[in-house]
C-alpha positions, 0 to 999 in steps of 0.5 A: 788407666783413663779414657776420653769419651763423648757423653751428651755432646761433651768430651770428659776424661774419665777413670775407674771409680770416678764420679763425674757430672755430665748434662742431663741424660734421660735415664733412670738412677741406678741404671747402667749405661755403656759408652762406645764413643771412646776418642783416647785410651791410655794404660800407662805406656799403651796409648790409643788415639781414635780417628775418630773412635777407638775400636774395642774399647767400652766405658760402663757407668752407673747413674747415681743422681739427677740434679740441678747446679747452682743458680746463675744470675743473667743481668742485662742493662743499658746505661742511661735508658732505664733498661734492666733485666734480671733472669736466673738459670739452673742447668740440670746435670746427671752424676754418674760413676764410672765402673770400668773401662773395658778393652 
């Protein structure tokens, strides 16, 4: 059983008891969130594709933690001009655990 959901502006394939990292959500750790924005649902032979959403399917998840990804380096340079810029960036994320997919 799996579903494709739209969380925080991105699409994720989720399965029950799976942990996924999504872009930073403004919710507290330990709280339960529900996602009604299910784009596809599959349970073996039963496959439902929404146009754009599947009616009657909800995904329940629990927020495990908030964190930041590993640092990436953004380096800009123009040759022979003496132009160099170095920046670092760490993207925030929310780790959620999928509890169940209700039909």
